[in-house]
N, CA and C of each residue as an Amber inpcrd file, in Angstrom:
protein
   591
   0.8910000  -1.4400000   0.3230000  -0.1130000  -0.2170000  -0.1780000
   0.8180000   1.2090000   0.1220000   0.5530000   2.2380000  -0.9600000
   1.3820000   3.6540000  -0.6900000   0.6110000   4.9450000  -0.5090000
   0.8580000   5.2260000   0.3250000   0.1700000   6.3220000   0.6330000
   1.1220000   8.0500000   0.6010000   0.6010000   9.1070000   0.8910000
   1.5660000  10.5960000   0.5740000   1.1400000  10.9780000   1.6670000
   1.6510000  11.4200000   2.6790000   1.8080000  12.5020000   3.8900000
   1.4790000  13.5780000   3.7010000   0.5160000  14.8330000   3.8890000
   1.0150000  16.0380000   3.6340000   2.0420000  16.1890000   4.9010000
   2.8690000  16.8530000   4.0080000   4.2490000  17.2610000   5.2860000
   3.4560000  18.4640000   6.1630000   2.5920000  19.6630000   5.7340000
   2.4680000  20.4830000   6.3880000   1.5140000  19.8250000   8.1140000
   1.0580000  18.6390000   7.6210000  -0.2030000  18.5780000   8.6710000
   0.6660000  17.1870000   9.6210000   2.3540000  16.8190000   9.6390000
   2.4240000  15.9510000  10.1840000   3.9840000  16.4790000  11.0520000
   4.1320000  16.0670000  11.9800000   5.7150000  16.9020000  12.7560000
   6.3280000  15.5950000  13.8130000   6.6900000  15.9360000  14.4120000
   7.9130000  15.3200000  15.2550000   7.6580000  13.3580000  14.6320000
   7.1920000  12.7570000  15.6390000   7.3360000  11.3910000  15.0400000
   6.0770000  10.6920000  14.5470000   6.3320000  10.2790000  14.1230000
   4.9800000   9.8510000  12.7230000   5.1600000   7.4610000  13.2350000
   3.7620000   7.5510000  13.7680000   3.8300000   5.5810000  14.3690000
   2.9040000   5.1080000  13.0360000   3.7640000   4.1110000  12.0080000
   3.1090000   3.1200000  11.6860000   2.7880000   1.9020000  11.9910000
   1.2030000   1.9130000  11.8590000   0.5390000   0.7210000  12.3510000
   0.3850000  -0.2930000  11.5790000   1.0810000  -1.4550000  11.0690000
   0.5620000  -2.5730000  10.4450000  -0.0760000  -3.9050000  10.8340000
  -1.8310000  -3.6260000  11.1250000  -2.5750000  -5.2310000  11.5730000
  -2.5520000  -5.8340000  10.5060000  -2.6190000  -7.0760000  10.6380000
  -3.4440000  -8.1390000   9.9950000  -4.7400000  -9.0100000  10.7530000
  -5.7440000  -8.6170000  10.1360000  -6.9500000  -9.0230000  11.3120000
  -7.9160000  -9.9400000  10.8070000  -8.7200000 -10.3990000  11.2980000
  -9.6940000 -11.3520000  10.8220000 -10.6110000 -10.7100000  10.0800000
 -11.6040000 -10.4740000   9.5190000 -12.5130000  -9.5490000   8.8580000
 -14.4860000 -10.0460000   8.7550000 -13.8120000 -11.6070000   7.9480000
 -15.3980000 -12.1200000   8.0810000 -14.7520000 -13.7090000   8.4620000
 -15.7720000 -13.9780000   9.3740000 -15.3260000 -15.4880000   9.9080000
 -15.5210000 -17.0540000   8.8490000 -13.9810000 -17.2900000   9.0580000
 -14.2400000 -18.5810000   7.9140000 -15.6550000 -19.5000000   7.7670000
 -15.2680000 -19.9160000   6.9180000 -16.5120000 -20.7420000   6.6960000
 -16.8490000 -22.2400000   7.2910000 -15.4730000 -23.0450000   7.6550000
 -15.5280000 -23.5990000   8.5700000 -14.4490000 -23.2660000   9.3440000
 -14.7880000 -24.2380000  10.6570000 -13.7060000 -23.4210000  12.2370000
 -12.8510000 -25.2050000  12.6150000 -11.8380000 -24.7220000  12.5770000
 -10.3210000 -25.4800000  13.0880000  -9.7060000 -25.2500000  13.9980000
  -9.0700000 -26.2080000  14.9380000  -9.4340000 -25.5830000  16.2560000
  -7.6080000 -25.0980000  16.1920000  -7.3890000 -23.9360000  16.5780000
  -6.5430000 -22.8710000  16.9840000  -6.5040000 -22.2620000  16.0410000
  -7.3350000 -21.7900000  15.3160000  -7.5030000 -20.8220000  13.9210000
  -8.6790000 -19.6320000  14.4930000  -8.1110000 -18.7030000  13.9080000
  -8.8600000 -17.2810000  14.5100000 -10.3750000 -17.2200000  13.6250000
 -11.3860000 -17.0140000  14.3960000 -12.1530000 -17.0060000  13.6050000
 -13.2350000 -15.8020000  14.3260000 -13.0450000 -15.1120000  14.9480000
 -13.3980000 -14.2010000  15.6380000 -13.3040000 -12.6610000  14.5780000
 -14.0460000 -12.2140000  14.0000000 -14.0560000 -10.7840000  13.2400000
 -13.5110000  -9.8090000  14.1250000 -12.2520000  -9.2590000  13.9780000
 -11.1010000  -8.3240000  14.6470000 -10.4160000  -8.9310000  15.6400000
  -9.8390000 -10.2260000  15.2340000  -9.3010000 -10.8840000  16.3420000
  -7.6410000 -10.7430000  15.2220000  -6.7470000 -10.1840000  15.7860000
  -5.1510000  -9.7220000  15.7690000  -4.4370000 -10.8830000  15.2480000
  -4.1410000 -11.2080000  14.0360000  -3.0560000 -12.5200000  14.0130000
  -1.6160000 -11.7220000  13.7730000  -1.5480000 -10.7860000  13.5510000
  -0.1610000 -10.1700000  13.5980000  -0.1530000  -8.2530000  13.3200000
   0.8540000  -7.9150000  14.0810000   0.9830000  -6.4890000  14.0780000
   2.4040000  -5.9800000  14.1160000   2.2730000  -5.1850000  13.6040000
   3.7310000  -4.4480000  13.1640000   3.4240000  -2.9060000  13.5990000
   4.2620000  -2.3540000  14.6010000   4.5290000  -0.7000000  14.4900000
   6.1570000  -0.1930000  14.1900000   6.2760000   0.2050000  13.5260000
   7.2430000   1.1110000  12.7830000   7.0870000   2.8760000  13.3570000
   7.9010000   3.1820000  14.1220000   8.4150000   4.4330000  14.2930000
   9.2710000   5.1270000  13.5420000   8.8420000   6.4870000  12.7370000
   9.4860000   7.0790000  12.4010000   9.7950000   8.8200000  12.9190000
  10.9800000   9.2320000  12.8320000  11.3920000  10.6800000  14.0900000
  11.5860000  11.1520000  12.7760000  10.2640000  12.2350000  12.8170000
  10.7550000  13.5260000  11.4600000  11.1590000  14.3170000  11.6030000
  11.5610000  14.3690000  12.9580000  11.9920000  15.6560000  13.1500000
  13.0170000  16.0360000  14.3730000  14.4180000  15.6760000  14.9180000
  14.9770000  15.6810000  15.9750000  14.4920000  17.1110000  17.1520000
  15.2220000  16.0470000  18.2780000  14.7570000  17.3730000  19.3140000
  15.4650000  18.3040000  19.0830000  16.7280000  18.7210000  18.4560000
  17.1910000  19.8020000  18.6360000  16.6890000  20.8940000  17.6050000
  16.0590000  20.3870000  16.5640000  15.1170000  21.3940000  15.5070000
  14.0610000  21.8220000  15.9100000  13.5790000  21.2930000  17.3340000
  12.0630000  21.7650000  17.6160000  12.1740000  22.6360000  19.2160000
  13.6930000  22.2360000  19.4770000  13.8960000  22.9710000  21.2830000
  12.9270000  24.2150000  21.4890000  12.3070000  24.2880000  22.2990000
  12.1380000  25.8710000  22.5530000  12.8600000  26.2330000  23.1680000
  13.4750000  27.6030000  23.2220000  14.2780000  28.8690000  23.8570000
  13.7400000  30.1040000  24.0010000  14.0830000  30.6330000  24.9940000
  13.1240000  31.5770000  25.8560000  14.6580000  32.4470000  26.2390000
  14.6000000  33.6100000  25.9510000  15.7460000  34.9630000  26.5050000
  15.1480000  35.6710000  27.4720000  15.6530000  35.6600000  29.0610000
  15.3560000  35.5380000  30.1360000  16.7850000  36.9850000  30.4990000
  16.3130000  37.8150000  31.3550000  17.3920000  38.2650000  31.7820000
  17.8860000  37.7420000  33.5640000  18.5490000  36.7720000  33.5880000
  19.0300000  35.9300000  34.6730000  19.2720000  36.9160000  35.5790000
  19.2030000  37.7350000  36.1120000  19.6050000  38.7390000  37.1100000
  18.5070000  38.6050000  37.8810000  17.5540000  38.9450000  37.5180000
  16.0070000  38.9920000  38.0630000  14.8840000  37.6520000  38.1790000
  16.0850000  36.5510000  37.9900000  15.5600000  34.8600000  38.9100000
  16.7800000  34.4890000  39.6880000  16.1820000  33.4690000  40.1100000
  17.0480000  32.4090000  41.1210000  18.5780000  31.8010000  40.5680000
  18.8490000  31.7280000  38.8340000  19.8500000  31.5580000  38.0660000
  20.9640000  32.6260000  38.5040000  21.9740000  31.8260000  38.4060000
  23.0240000  32.6320000  38.0950000  23.3020000  33.6620000  37.4390000
  23.4370000  35.2340000  37.5600000  23.1170000  36.1790000  36.5620000
  24.6410000  36.0050000  35.5870000  25.7620000  35.4710000  36.2040000
  26.5580000  35.3040000  34.8120000  26.6590000  34.0050000  34.3060000
  25.7650000  33.4730000  34.5960000  25.9180000  31.7260000  33.2240000
  24.7780000  32.5310000  32.0330000  25.6720000  31.7020000  30.9900000
  24.7090000  32.1540000  29.8300000  23.8910000  31.4150000  28.9280000
  23.2650000  30.0760000  29.9480000  22.1130000  29.4570000  29.5440000
  21.9440000  28.6840000  30.5900000  20.7210000  28.1170000  30.6300000
  20.1730000  27.6430000  31.3690000  18.9080000  26.3320000  30.9290000
  19.2470000  25.1650000  30.8220000  17.8950000  23.7710000  30.5160000
  16.8310000  23.6210000  31.6380000  15.8580000  24.1930000  31.5050000
  14.7580000  23.8740000  32.2940000  14.2390000  21.7070000  31.6770000
  14.1370000  21.6240000  33.2630000  14.3120000  19.8070000  32.5760000
  13.3220000  19.5830000  33.7070000  12.6480000  18.1810000  33.1960000
  12.0370000  17.6080000  34.2720000  12.1890000  16.0870000  34.0940000
  11.9540000  15.4030000  35.7800000  11.6040000  13.7880000  35.7670000
  10.7590000  12.7220000  35.3220000   9.6360000  13.6820000  34.8890000
   8.6960000  13.1940000  35.0740000   8.2020000  12.5640000  33.5880000
   8.6470000  11.1400000  33.1740000   9.2660000  10.4270000  32.0820000
   7.8880000  10.3400000  31.0790000   6.4110000  10.2280000  31.6140000
   5.6730000  10.5400000  30.8690000   4.8290000  11.4760000  29.6890000
   5.6820000  13.1810000  30.7770000   5.6680000  14.0440000  30.2490000
   5.7870000  14.3620000  29.0030000   5.2130000  15.3110000  28.1210000
   5.4410000  15.9430000  27.1240000   6.9090000  16.7950000  27.5020000
   7.9380000  16.5170000  26.3390000   9.3620000  16.4660000  26.3330000
   8.8650000  18.2080000  25.8210000   8.6730000  18.5750000  24.7690000
   8.4350000  19.5650000  24.5690000   7.8490000  20.7490000  25.6860000
   6.9410000  20.3540000  26.1240000   6.1140000  20.9040000  27.2070000
   6.8900000  21.3810000  28.3670000   8.2790000  20.9670000  28.2610000
   9.0160000  20.5250000  29.9910000  10.2720000  20.8270000  30.0020000
  11.0110000  21.0000000  28.7170000  12.4190000  20.7390000  28.2530000
  12.1610000  22.7260000  27.9820000  13.1350000  23.2150000  28.1120000
  13.3970000  24.7770000  27.2470000  14.3620000  25.2200000  27.6570000
  15.4760000  26.0050000  26.4360000  16.4660000  26.4820000  27.0340000
  16.2380000  28.0110000  27.2270000  16.7590000  28.2620000  28.3420000
  16.8870000  29.4980000  28.7040000  18.0650000  30.1180000  28.4600000
  18.0710000  31.6240000  27.6320000  19.4050000  32.1340000  27.0350000
  19.5360000  33.5520000  28.2170000  20.5960000  33.8620000  29.0530000
  20.6010000  34.7580000  29.2370000  20.7550000  36.0180000  28.3730000
  19.5740000  37.3420000  28.6840000  20.0240000  38.3430000  28.3160000
  21.4190000  39.0580000  28.0550000  21.7020000  38.8190000  29.1370000
  23.0220000  39.4230000  29.4270000  24.2910000  39.2500000  28.9000000
  24.4820000  37.7960000  28.4710000  25.3420000  37.1020000  27.4030000
  24.8430000  37.9920000  26.1740000  25.1690000  39.3390000  25.4270000
  25.0170000  39.7910000  24.5390000  25.0260000  38.9960000  22.8230000
  26.2470000  38.5590000  22.9720000  26.2540000  37.7910000  21.9660000
  25.8340000  36.0390000  21.4980000  25.8230000  35.5660000  22.1860000
  24.6210000  34.4270000  22.3850000  23.7610000  34.6670000  22.3480000
  22.9040000  35.3330000  22.3250000  21.4760000  36.0410000  22.6870000
  21.7350000  36.3650000  20.8410000  22.0270000  36.8130000  20.1340000
  22.7960000  37.4500000  18.9590000  22.7780000  36.1590000  18.1560000
  23.1660000  35.4270000  18.5030000  24.1140000  33.7870000  17.5750000
  22.5030000  33.3550000  17.4270000  21.6850000  33.0570000  18.9980000
  21.0900000  32.5140000  18.7420000  19.3380000  32.6960000  18.0450000
  19.2970000  34.7660000  17.8090000  18.4600000  35.1400000  17.2740000
  18.4970000  35.1310000  15.8180000  19.7810000  35.2180000  15.1530000
  20.1850000  34.8850000  14.0990000  20.3880000  33.5330000  13.1260000
  20.9860000  33.2100000  14.4030000  20.5490000  31.1850000  13.5330000
  22.2090000  31.3650000  13.0290000  23.3470000  32.1460000  13.9490000
  24.3900000  31.7070000  13.5450000  24.8170000  32.3520000  12.0860000
  25.7090000  33.2270000  11.6980000  25.9920000  34.0250000  10.1700000
  27.1660000  34.3710000  10.3690000  28.2070000  34.2970000  11.1740000
  29.7760000  34.3140000  10.6400000  30.2470000  32.9640000  12.0310000
  31.4190000  32.6970000  11.8440000  32.2590000  31.9250000  12.5450000
  31.7820000  31.3690000  14.0890000  32.0310000  33.3850000  14.4060000
  31.9300000  33.0060000  15.6300000  30.5980000  32.7190000  16.6920000
  29.9410000  33.5520000  16.0710000  28.2620000  32.9670000  16.0940000
  28.1800000  31.4600000  16.0760000  28.3390000  31.0100000  14.9630000
  28.3150000  29.2360000  14.9800000  29.2220000  28.3890000  15.9700000
  30.3240000  28.7720000  16.0190000  31.3520000  28.3560000  17.8550000
  30.3250000  28.3170000  19.1700000  29.3910000  29.8350000  19.2420000
  28.6230000  30.2370000  19.9550000  27.9600000  28.8720000  20.8100000
  26.7970000  29.1990000  19.3270000  25.7800000  27.6410000  18.9660000
  26.0230000  26.3240000  19.1020000  27.0230000  26.1680000  18.7260000
  27.7400000  25.1580000  18.3100000  28.0750000  24.3570000  20.1720000
  28.5030000  25.8060000  21.1740000  29.2940000  25.2540000  22.1230000
  27.6940000  24.8070000  23.1950000  26.8060000  25.9480000  22.9850000
  25.1920000  25.5790000  23.5950000  24.7720000  24.9040000  23.2500000
  24.8170000  24.0990000  21.9020000  24.3840000  22.8860000  21.7000000
  25.0170000  21.3330000  22.2190000  26.0550000  21.5140000  21.9710000
  26.9100000  20.6530000  22.8970000  26.9950000  20.2700000  24.7950000
  26.5150000  21.5800000  25.1690000  26.5430000  21.7080000  26.5640000
  25.3100000  21.5840000  26.7020000  23.7200000  21.4930000  26.3490000
  22.4650000  21.2860000  26.0890000  22.6440000  19.9200000  26.1990000
  23.2460000  19.1170000  25.0240000  22.9560000  17.7660000  24.4430000
  23.6090000  17.2790000  25.7420000  24.9330000  17.5800000  26.2310000
  25.7170000  16.6980000  27.3590000  24.8660000  16.5310000  28.7950000
  24.2410000  17.6330000  28.7420000  22.9770000  17.4650000  29.8560000
  21.8270000  16.6620000  29.7090000  21.4870000  16.6320000  28.4170000
  20.5500000  16.0050000  28.6760000  21.1350000  14.3680000  28.4590000
  22.3560000  13.8680000  28.1220000  22.7820000  12.3830000  28.0420000
  22.8250000  12.1250000  29.8170000  23.4420000  13.3760000  30.6760000
  23.7920000  12.9210000  31.7950000  22.4320000  12.6300000  32.3270000
  21.1890000  13.8430000  32.4430000  20.0570000  13.2260000  32.8350000
  19.5190000  11.8520000  32.4860000  19.4630000  11.5350000  31.0560000
  19.1240000  10.0240000  30.6000000  19.8930000   9.3370000  31.5640000
  21.2960000   9.2380000  32.0500000  22.0660000   8.2610000  32.3470000
  21.5880000   7.9320000  33.7960000  21.4430000   9.4050000  34.4470000
  20.9220000   9.0730000  36.1010000  19.3490000   8.1240000  35.9970000
  18.7160000   8.3960000  35.1610000  17.3880000   7.8270000  34.9740000
  17.3710000   6.4980000  34.2760000  18.5100000   6.0380000  33.9690000
  18.6940000   4.6180000  32.6800000  17.9690000   3.5470000  33.8260000
  17.7210000   3.2210000  34.9260000  16.9240000   2.4070000  35.4530000
  15.3110000   2.6740000  34.8910000  14.8680000   4.0710000  35.5470000
  13.5930000   4.1790000  35.1040000  13.0590000   4.0680000  33.7450000
  14.2050000   4.5860000  32.9170000  14.1970000   4.5950000  31.5890000
  13.7260000   3.1610000  31.0980000  14.2690000   1.9650000  31.6810000
  13.8990000   0.4100000  31.2510000  13.0920000  -0.0430000  31.7880000
  12.1090000   0.6870000  32.5600000  10.8620000  -0.1940000  33.0850000
  10.0230000  -0.1300000  32.4800000  10.2270000   0.6580000  30.5960000
   9.3910000   0.4070000  29.7710000   9.8510000  -0.1120000  29.0370000
   9.2990000  -0.3230000  27.6780000   9.8940000  -0.9830000  26.6510000
   9.6800000   0.0530000  25.4500000   8.6750000   0.8500000  25.8580000
   8.5090000   1.9170000  24.3500000   7.5540000   3.3390000  25.4260000
   7.8070000   4.3400000  25.1270000   7.2950000   5.3950000  25.8950000
   6.3620000   6.2300000  25.0670000   5.4200000   7.1710000  25.1810000
   4.4880000   7.9710000  24.6750000   5.4690000   8.7810000  23.8510000
   5.5290000   8.5160000  22.5330000   5.9760000   9.8910000  21.4680000
   6.0700000  11.2140000  21.7420000   7.4870000  11.4420000  21.7500000
   7.7760000  12.9980000  22.3000000   7.5810000  12.9010000  23.8740000
   7.4050000  11.4650000  24.3790000   7.8600000  12.1310000  26.2100000
   9.2310000  12.2200000  26.8170000   8.5510000  12.7100000  27.4120000
  10.2750000  13.0310000  28.3650000  11.3060000  10.9920000  28.0140000
  10.8270000  10.0960000  28.4220000  11.1240000   9.0530000  28.4230000
  11.7060000   8.5660000  27.4310000  10.3250000   9.0900000  26.1980000
  10.6630000   8.2980000  24.6610000  12.1720000   8.9030000  24.1990000
  12.0030000  10.5240000  24.5570000  13.5780000  11.4500000  23.9490000
  14.6540000  11.0280000  24.6050000  14.6210000  10.4000000  26.1660000
  16.1670000  10.2950000  26.8180000  16.4830000   9.0190000  26.8180000
  15.3280000   8.3230000  26.2060000  15.8070000   6.4750000  26.0240000
  16.3720000   6.6070000  24.6240000  15.8110000   7.5580000  23.2610000
  16.3700000   7.9320000  22.5100000  17.6240000   7.9240000  22.4290000
  17.8110000   8.9120000  23.0690000  19.4110000   9.4030000  23.1850000
  20.3310000   8.7550000  23.8400000  19.8570000   7.7310000  24.7610000
  20.9900000   6.5920000  25.5890000  21.0390000   5.4740000  24.3140000
  20.2550000   5.0710000  23.8160000  20.4190000   4.5430000  22.1700000
  21.2590000   5.0670000  21.5940000  21.1410000   6.7220000  20.8700000
  22.2430000   6.6240000  19.9630000  23.0410000   6.9820000  20.3490000
  23.5740000   7.2830000  21.8610000  24.9040000   7.0860000  22.7950000
  25.0670000   6.0520000  23.4110000  25.4760000   4.7340000  23.2530000
  25.9060000   3.7700000  24.5980000  26.8540000   4.0700000  24.9340000
  26.8230000   4.0150000  26.3510000  28.0760000   4.4140000  27.0630000
  27.6100000   3.5280000  27.8160000  29.1960000   2.8340000  28.6950000
  29.8210000   1.5060000  29.8040000  29.2660000   2.3790000  30.8520000
  29.3570000   3.5620000  31.1610000  29.6630000   4.5440000  32.2870000
  27.9220000   4.3060000  33.0350000  28.1310000   4.5110000  34.1060000
  26.8070000   4.6840000  34.9810000  27.0430000   6.1730000  35.7130000
  26.0150000   6.8280000  36.2860000  25.8710000   8.0790000  36.6640000
  25.3270000   7.8910000  37.8740000  25.1650000   8.4900000  39.1860000
  26.7340000   9.5370000  39.3030000  27.8120000   8.8460000  39.3010000
  29.1770000   9.4020000  39.3130000  30.4910000   8.8330000  38.8000000
  30.8970000   9.4870000  40.1210000  32.0770000   8.3100000  40.3650000
  32.7570000   8.6400000  41.8720000  33.4150000   9.9990000  41.5110000
  34.0490000  10.6570000  42.4350000  34.8450000  11.8460000  42.4590000
  36.3520000  11.5490000  41.4140000  36.8510000  10.2080000  41.8330000
  37.9230000   9.2340000  40.9330000  37.6150000   9.3980000  39.0780000
  36.4090000   9.2090000  39.0790000  35.8490000   8.8830000  37.7610000
  35.3120000  10.2270000  37.0500000  35.2000000  11.2690000  37.6660000
  34.4030000  12.1520000  37.1000000  35.4470000  12.7250000  35.9130000
  36.3810000  13.0920000  35.8990000  37.4760000  13.8040000  34.3780000
  36.8360000  12.8390000  33.0710000  36.6670000  10.8980000  33.6790000
  36.5700000   9.8610000  32.1430000  35.3790000  10.3850000  32.2790000
  34.3580000  10.3920000  33.2820000  32.7770000  10.3750000  33.2180000
  32.5840000  11.6320000  32.0170000  33.3030000  12.6490000  32.4200000
  33.3150000  14.0610000  31.6970000  33.7190000  13.7200000  29.8530000
  34.6860000  13.3210000  30.0360000  35.2870000  12.3950000  28.7110000
  34.1040000  11.9610000  27.8680000  33.7790000  10.6550000  28.5920000
  33.0460000   9.7880000  28.2890000  31.1490000  10.9990000  27.4740000
  30.7050000  11.9060000  28.1230000  29.9210000  12.2590000  27.6070000
  30.1790000  13.1030000  26.6610000  31.2170000  13.8980000  26.5390000
  31.7290000  14.7780000  25.5350000  31.9340000  13.8070000  24.2090000
  32.2220000  12.4630000  24.3920000  32.3640000  11.5290000  22.7890000
  31.2300000  11.4810000  22.7800000  30.0140000  11.1340000  23.6500000
  28.6960000  10.7550000  23.1300000  27.7870000  12.0760000  22.9370000
  28.6270000  13.0020000  22.9040000  27.7380000  14.2210000  22.6230000
  27.8930000  14.4050000  21.0430000  29.4020000  14.2080000  20.9850000
  29.8750000  14.2940000  19.0950000  29.3550000  12.7700000  18.4460000
  29.1860000  11.5000000  19.3390000  28.4790000  10.5340000  18.6390000
  27.0940000  10.6690000  18.2650000  26.6680000  11.6840000  19.4270000
  25.1750000  11.9150000  18.1480000  24.8610000  12.8600000  17.7070000
  26.0130000  13.8580000  17.1260000  26.0690000  14.9950000  16.0000000
  25.6650000  16.1700000  16.9460000  26.1330000  16.2430000  17.7850000
  25.8600000  17.7590000  18.2390000  26.8930000  18.0930000  18.9600000
  27.3620000  19.7990000  18.3580000  28.1210000  20.8350000  18.9810000
  28.8750000  20.1930000  18.0690000  30.2530000  21.0160000  17.8660000
  31.4390000  21.3140000  17.4280000  31.6150000  19.8100000  16.7870000
  32.2480000  19.4650000  15.3310000  32.5290000  18.0450000  14.7130000
  34.0720000  18.6540000  14.5940000  34.5000000  17.6050000  14.7280000
  36.0320000  17.5340000  14.0340000  35.9780000  16.9880000  12.1950000
  37.0430000  17.9640000  12.0500000  36.7240000  18.2290000  10.4270000
  38.0090000  17.6590000  10.0140000
């Protein structure tokens, strides 16, 4: 079966469910054969990610000096550990208005090398934090085979799958340096931040 999906009407994650089921009862009844209309004989679910997390990440600009956040920090990631919550409704990057260079780079979408470097650093920092959060929640994420599409559990599970790590969080003080190196490598492995040329 072929179909065309209108691009303006789909986004996020597309779930395709193929089901083989009984429509009409067979003429004869045999033992072990499904006969009730609606009986599902086979089912397959395929999920296709149409947009990645970074393309839809909500970003807001505020003055950190008017909040509980450090006024000298450039950015902050609002997070949630509610794995069934909507990722895009609970995760948001806050940009400190006082960091004019970063604010300008985010607003313009990077025009020169310096602005691109600032965006790469921001992207790597956010991705690293997401990897660390996923590691901290690894056991909770493993409780279910599948999370609702675009939920916190779904996004963090995909991040762990894309960046498999042998380390666990939180690290001991002795392992902290190696832990940070592993996170940095995982961020590059999932294609975030500055890439090697």
